[in-house]
C-alpha positions as a Markdown table, in Angstrom:
| # | Residue | x | y | z |
|---|---|---|---|---|
| 1 | Unk | 47.5 | 73.9 | -232.8 |
| 2 | Unk | 47.7 | 77.7 | -232.6 |
| 3 | Unk | 49.8 | 77.8 | -235.7 |
| 4 | Unk | 47.4 | 75.7 | -237.7 |
| 5 | Unk | 44.4 | 77.9 | -236.7 |
| 6 | Unk | 46.2 | 81.1 | -237.6 |
| 7 | Unk | 47.4 | 79.7 | -240.9 |
| 8 | Unk | 43.9 | 78.4 | -241.7 |
| 9 | Unk | 42.3 | 81.8 | -240.9 |
| 10 | Unk | 44.8 | 83.7 | -243.0 |
| 11 | Unk | 44.5 | 81.4 | -246.0 |
| 12 | Unk | 40.7 | 81.3 | -245.8 |
| 13 | Unk | 40.4 | 85.1 | -245.5 |
| 14 | Unk | 42.8 | 85.6 | -248.5 |
| 15 | Unk | 40.9 | 83.2 | -250.6 |
| 16 | Unk | 37.6 | 84.8 | -249.9 |
| 17 | Unk | 38.8 | 88.3 | -250.8 |
| 18 | Unk | 40.6 | 87.0 | -253.9 |
| 19 | Unk | 37.6 | 85.0 | -255.2 |
| 20 | Unk | 35.3 | 87.8 | -254.4 |
| 21 | Unk | 37.0 | 89.9 | -257.1 |
| 22 | Unk | 36.8 | 87.1 | -259.8 |
| 23 | Unk | 33.4 | 85.5 | -259.1 |
| 24 | Unk | 30.2 | 87.4 | -259.0 |
| 25 | Unk | 28.6 | 85.4 | -256.2 |
| 26 | Unk | 26.5 | 87.5 | -253.7 |
| 27 | Unk | 27.7 | 85.7 | -250.6 |
| 28 | Unk | 31.4 | 86.1 | -251.6 |
| 29 | Unk | 30.9 | 89.7 | -252.4 |
| 30 | Unk | 29.3 | 90.3 | -249.0 |
| 31 | Unk | 32.0 | 88.5 | -247.2 |
| 32 | Unk | 34.7 | 90.3 | -249.2 |
| 33 | Unk | 33.2 | 93.7 | -248.3 |
| 34 | Unk | 32.9 | 92.7 | -244.6 |
| 35 | Unk | 36.5 | 91.6 | -244.5 |
| 36 | Unk | 37.7 | 94.8 | -246.2 |
| 37 | Unk | 35.6 | 96.9 | -243.8 |
| 38 | Unk | 37.3 | 95.1 | -240.9 |
| 39 | Unk | 40.7 | 95.8 | -242.5 |
| 40 | Unk | 39.9 | 99.5 | -242.9 |
| 41 | Unk | 38.7 | 99.7 | -239.3 |
| 42 | Unk | 41.9 | 98.0 | -238.1 |
| 43 | Unk | 44.0 | 100.4 | -240.2 |
| 44 | Unk | 42.2 | 103.4 | -238.6 |
| 45 | Unk | 42.8 | 102.0 | -235.2 |
| 46 | Unk | 46.5 | 101.6 | -235.9 |
| 47 | Unk | 46.7 | 105.2 | -237.1 |
| 48 | Unk | 45.0 | 106.3 | -233.9 |
| 49 | Unk | 47.5 | 104.3 | -231.8 |
| 50 | Unk | 50.3 | 105.9 | -233.8 |
| 51 | Unk | 48.9 | 109.3 | -233.0 |
| 52 | Unk | 48.7 | 108.4 | -229.3 |
| 53 | Unk | 52.3 | 107.1 | -229.5 |
| 54 | Unk | 53.4 | 110.4 | -231.1 |
| 55 | Unk | 51.8 | 112.4 | -228.4 |
| 56 | Unk | 53.3 | 110.2 | -225.7 |
| 57 | Unk | 56.9 | 110.4 | -227.1 |
| 58 | Unk | 56.8 | 114.2 | -227.6 |
| 59 | Unk | 55.1 | 114.7 | -224.2 |
| 60 | Unk | 58.0 | 112.7 | -222.6 |
| 61 | Unk | 60.5 | 114.9 | -224.4 |
| 62 | Unk | 58.8 | 118.0 | -223.0 |
| 63 | Unk | 58.7 | 116.7 | -219.4 |
| 64 | Unk | 62.4 | 115.7 | -219.6 |
| 65 | Unk | 63.2 | 119.1 | -221.1 |
| 66 | Unk | 65.3 | 117.5 | -223.9 |
| 67 | Unk | 66.9 | 119.5 | -226.6 |
| 68 | Unk | 64.4 | 120.6 | -229.1 |
| 69 | Unk | 61.4 | 120.1 | -226.8 |
| 70 | Unk | 59.9 | 123.3 | -228.0 |
| 71 | Unk | 59.3 | 121.7 | -231.3 |
| 72 | Unk | 57.6 | 118.9 | -229.6 |
| 73 | Unk | 55.3 | 121.4 | -227.9 |
| 74 | Unk | 54.5 | 123.1 | -231.2 |
| 75 | Unk | 53.8 | 119.7 | -232.7 |
| 76 | Unk | 51.4 | 118.7 | -230.0 |
| 77 | Unk | 49.6 | 122.0 | -230.0 |
| 78 | Unk | 49.3 | 122.0 | -233.8 |
| 79 | Unk | 48.0 | 118.4 | -233.8 |
| 80 | Unk | 45.4 | 119.0 | -231.1 |
| 81 | Unk | 44.2 | 122.3 | -232.6 |
| 82 | Unk | 43.9 | 120.8 | -236.1 |
| 83 | Unk | 42.1 | 117.7 | -234.7 |
| 84 | Unk | 39.5 | 119.7 | -232.8 |
| 85 | Unk | 38.9 | 122.1 | -235.7 |
| 86 | Unk | 38.6 | 119.1 | -238.1 |
| 87 | Unk | 36.1 | 117.4 | -235.8 |
| 88 | Unk | 33.8 | 120.4 | -235.4 |
| 89 | Unk | 34.2 | 122.2 | -238.7 |
| 90 | Unk | 34.7 | 119.2 | -241.0 |
| 91 | Unk | 37.5 | 119.0 | -243.6 |
| 92 | Unk | 35.8 | 121.1 | -246.3 |
| 93 | Unk | 35.4 | 124.2 | -244.1 |
| 94 | Unk | 37.2 | 127.4 | -245.2 |
| 95 | Unk | 39.2 | 127.4 | -242.0 |
| 96 | Unk | 40.5 | 123.9 | -242.7 |
| 97 | Unk | 41.3 | 124.9 | -246.3 |
| 98 | Unk | 43.2 | 127.9 | -245.0 |
| 99 | Unk | 45.2 | 125.7 | -242.7 |
| 100 | Unk | 46.0 | 123.4 | -245.5 |
| 101 | Unk | 46.9 | 125.9 | -248.2 |
| 102 | Unk | 48.7 | 128.4 | -245.8 |
| 103 | Unk | 50.6 | 126.0 | -243.7 |
| 104 | Unk | 50.7 | 122.4 | -244.9 |
| 105 | Unk | 51.2 | 123.0 | -248.6 |
| 106 | Unk | 54.0 | 125.6 | -248.2 |
| 107 | Unk | 55.8 | 123.3 | -245.8 |
| 108 | Unk | 55.5 | 120.4 | -248.3 |
| 109 | Unk | 56.8 | 122.6 | -251.1 |
| 110 | Unk | 59.7 | 123.7 | -249.0 |
| 111 | Unk | 60.6 | 120.1 | -248.2 |
| 112 | Unk | 60.5 | 119.2 | -251.9 |
| 113 | Unk | 62.8 | 122.2 | -252.7 |
| 114 | Unk | 65.2 | 121.1 | -250.0 |
| 115 | Unk | 65.1 | 117.5 | -251.3 |
| 116 | Unk | 66.1 | 118.8 | -254.8 |
| 117 | Unk | 69.1 | 120.7 | -253.3 |
| 118 | Unk | 70.0 | 117.7 | -251.2 |
| 119 | Unk | 70.0 | 115.4 | -254.2 |
| 120 | Unk | 72.3 | 117.8 | -256.0 |
| 121 | Unk | 74.7 | 117.9 | -253.1 |
| 122 | Unk | 74.6 | 114.1 | -252.7 |
| 123 | Unk | 75.3 | 113.6 | -256.4 |
| 124 | Unk | 78.4 | 115.9 | -256.1 |
| 125 | Unk | 79.6 | 114.0 | -253.1 |
| 126 | Unk | 79.0 | 110.7 | -255.0 |
| 127 | Unk | 81.1 | 111.9 | -257.9 |
| 128 | Unk | 83.9 | 112.9 | -255.5 |
| 129 | Unk | 83.9 | 109.5 | -253.8 |
| 130 | Unk | 83.2 | 107.3 | -256.8 |
| 131 | Unk | 84.1 | 109.0 | -260.0 |
| 132 | Unk | 82.6 | 106.6 | -262.5 |
| 133 | Unk | 80.2 | 106.8 | -265.4 |
| 134 | Unk | 77.0 | 106.3 | -263.3 |
| 135 | Unk | 78.0 | 109.1 | -261.0 |
| 136 | Unk | 78.5 | 111.5 | -263.9 |
| 137 | Unk | 75.1 | 110.5 | -265.4 |
| 138 | Unk | 73.4 | 111.0 | -262.0 |
| 139 | Unk | 74.9 | 114.4 | -261.5 |
| 140 | Unk | 74.3 | 115.5 | -265.1 |
| 141 | Unk | 70.6 | 114.4 | -265.0 |
| 142 | Unk | 70.1 | 116.2 | -261.7 |
| 143 | Unk | 71.7 | 119.4 | -263.0 |
| 144 | Unk | 69.7 | 119.3 | -266.2 |
| 145 | Unk | 66.4 | 118.8 | -264.4 |
| 146 | Unk | 67.1 | 121.7 | -262.0 |
| 147 | Unk | 68.3 | 123.9 | -264.8 |
| 148 | Unk | 65.1 | 123.2 | -266.8 |
| 149 | Unk | 62.8 | 123.7 | -263.8 |
| 150 | Unk | 64.0 | 126.6 | -261.8 |
| 151 | Unk | 62.9 | 130.1 | -262.9 |
| 152 | Unk | 65.9 | 132.1 | -264.3 |
| 153 | Unk | 66.1 | 135.9 | -264.6 |
| 154 | Unk | 66.6 | 135.8 | -268.4 |
| 155 | Unk | 64.0 | 133.0 | -268.9 |
| 156 | Unk | 64.5 | 129.3 | -269.5 |
| 157 | Unk | 66.9 | 127.7 | -271.9 |
| 158 | Unk | 65.2 | 126.9 | -275.1 |
| 159 | Unk | 66.3 | 123.3 | -275.5 |
| 160 | Unk | 66.7 | 122.3 | -271.9 |
| 161 | Unk | 63.4 | 123.6 | -270.6 |
| 162 | Unk | 61.0 | 122.5 | -273.3 |
| 163 | Unk | 62.7 | 119.4 | -274.9 |
| 164 | Unk | 65.3 | 117.8 | -272.7 |
| 165 | Unk | 63.7 | 118.1 | -269.3 |
| 166 | Unk | 60.3 | 116.8 | -270.4 |
| 167 | Unk | 62.0 | 113.9 | -272.2 |
| 168 | Unk | 64.0 | 112.9 | -269.0 |
| 169 | Unk | 61.0 | 113.3 | -266.7 |
| 170 | Unk | 58.2 | 111.9 | -268.9 |
| 171 | Unk | 60.1 | 109.2 | -270.8 |
| 172 | Unk | 63.2 | 108.0 | -269.0 |
| 173 | Unk | 62.0 | 108.6 | -265.4 |
| 174 | Unk | 58.5 | 107.5 | -266.0 |
| 175 | Unk | 59.7 | 104.3 | -267.7 |
| 176 | Unk | 62.0 | 103.5 | -264.7 |
| 177 | Unk | 59.2 | 104.3 | -262.3 |
| 178 | Unk | 56.8 | 102.0 | -264.1 |
| 179 | Unk | 59.4 | 99.2 | -264.2 |
| 180 | Unk | 59.8 | 99.6 | -260.4 |
| 181 | Unk | 56.0 | 99.5 | -259.9 |
| 182 | Unk | 55.7 | 96.4 | -262.0 |
| 183 | Unk | 58.5 | 94.7 | -260.0 |
| 184 | Unk | 56.8 | 95.8 | -256.7 |
| 185 | Unk | 53.5 | 94.4 | -258.0 |
| 186 | Unk | 55.0 | 91.0 | -259.0 |
| 187 | Unk | 56.8 | 90.8 | -255.6 |
| 188 | Unk | 53.5 | 91.6 | -253.8 |
| 189 | Unk | 51.7 | 89.0 | -255.8 |
| 190 | Unk | 54.4 | 86.4 | -255.0 |
| 191 | Unk | 54.3 | 87.3 | -251.3 |
| 192 | Unk | 50.5 | 87.1 | -251.3 |
| 193 | Unk | 50.6 | 83.6 | -253.0 |
| 194 | Unk | 53.2 | 82.4 | -250.5 |
| 195 | Unk | 51.0 | 83.6 | -247.6 |
| 196 | Unk | 47.9 | 82.0 | -249.2 |
| 197 | Unk | 49.7 | 78.6 | -249.6 |
| 198 | Unk | 51.1 | 78.8 | -246.0 |
| 199 | Unk | 54.8 | 79.0 | -247.1 |
| 200 | Unk | 55.2 | 82.4 | -245.3 |
| 201 | Unk | 53.5 | 83.0 | -242.0 |
| 202 | Unk | 54.0 | 86.6 | -240.9 |
| 203 | Unk | 51.0 | 86.4 | -238.6 |
| 204 | Unk | 52.8 | 84.1 | -236.1 |
| 205 | Unk | 51.9 | 80.7 | -237.5 |
| 206 | Unk | 54.4 | 77.8 | -237.0 |
């Protein structure tokens, strides 16, 4: 009985949201908006629970004096300070902008730079372990992208920086990314239809 109820609720909710996009019926539009508001609220609650779990885990590391607990302390202090400032000053305040542009943004750029170097090292290791055509293509593409992106003392290479790198990034990489997104969209659509028809029951239905 429990499985039938949960399956019926899931299918009915999905159909209401789906039909609310295709049919301009006031009651369907109101129900769809209400359900989406519930979903947004639940997502916010899950984020809040995740923050509490993050604080609990790092506080436990500090109490146990584990290795690297000083980083946990810095994380907790930074989180609480940013949270308090955000609640009182609001996100558009100059202080919040200073925190974002002076701390968050440089850290993200540093991580992206580290990711680029890591990809280059990984491609070299891949070529050493599996010396085949795909490894050579991966290493060559990574090297060309880095060579056409990084600032050089004598300036950029004329063909690599203005022709080859944009072609790889905007044509080849963008085409592959769009193909992946189309595949993800089709898989999501298939999964949603299976949930709507009751074939898959991730919500605990039997």
